[in-house]
N, C-alpha and C positions, 0 to 999 in steps of 0.2 A: 825540327825551332833553332831557327838560326841561331848563330853564335854556340849552337850548345856544347858543354864540355862534362864529360863522363867523371862524377867524381866532383864534380859544380858546385858549390855555395848557390841558393837561389830564395830570393823573398816573396812568398805569394800570400795571397789576401782570397780570403772562397766568399761567394754570395751563394746559398740557395737559391731554389729556382721550383714554386711551390705553383699549380694551376697559374701557372702562364705569368708570374710573375715573381720576381728576384728580393731576395732582401739585402738589407745594407751588406757592405761588405764588411766581415768581420777582419781582427785586430790582425797585423803581420808578421806571421812569423817567418822561420829560414827551413828550409828542407833539403838533403842535400839530392842532386842526382845520382841514378844507379850509374854502377862504373867505377872505372877505377883511374885516376892518369895516369900516362906514359909515362914510365922512370926515366925514361932516355930519350923520349922520343921517337924511339923507331921502333919498339918493342912494347906489346901489349904483354905483362901476367898474363901466366897459363893458371886455367881456368878449367877446373873439372867440375860438372854438371852430374848435380843432385838431383835426382826425381823426386818431383814432390808431384800428386795430383790429389785432392779430395772430390769426392763426391757427397753430396747429401741426396738421400733416399729418405721414402716416396718423398717427391717435391713436385706438387704440394702433397703438404700430407692432412690430416684429422686427429690424428691423435698423437702423435711424436714420432720421431725420426731419427736416423743412425748416422754414423759420418764413415763412408769408405775411404782409408789412405792407403794411396800406392807410394812410398818413400823408402829409400834406398839406405835410410838414416838408422835406427834406430836409439836415439834420443827422446826423452820424455816429451807427447804434443801437450801444448794447451791449446785451451778449447775457450773462447771468451763467447759470448751470445748479446749481440744485444739489439735492440728495437731502432725505429727507424729517426728516432730522435737522440738518437746516442747513449741512450739510459744500458750500464750493462744490467741482465739479468742474470748471468749463471757466468762463471768461472769455474772453470775445471781442468783435471791433469791428470795424461793416462798413459801408462806405460806405449809404445808404439803399436807394439804386436793385440795393444786389449782394447783399442779405439771402437772398432768396429762391432763390441760387448754393450756401448752403450745406448741410451737411452736418451732422446731431449726434447722441452718441449711442453713434457706432458702437463704442465699447468699456464701453460702460456696462453695467454687469451688471443682470438684471430688477430690475423696481423701478417707482415712483412716482417723479415728480420734479419739482420748480417750475424755470417758468422766467420771470428778470425781466428784460425791456425792459424799454432805458431810453432817449428822445429825446429832447435840448432838457431842458425839463422836464416832459416824461410817460413 
């Protein structure tokens, strides 16, 4: 992206495309780009990478599904499940080592769902 600035503030507007047609643009909002601005113009702050990888199984599912989390953090994990129109269906928190035991989707109708996992800054 020309002029991209790590950590910069950008105004965005979104239009959803379904069945080949775009909806009208929504109201503008501001987002911050990932990354950080350089402190002195020459050196990037050191970033220590944390492992955070999640897998849903089985996918697709028939009765319920589980999450497998591979993370270096021991912080609690928050799980949010949304339907395709953005409605929050379920929100739960787990200890990092307990999430694999949880089952999701037993009462969801057939469809496609978005799962948002957060753990600390991940």
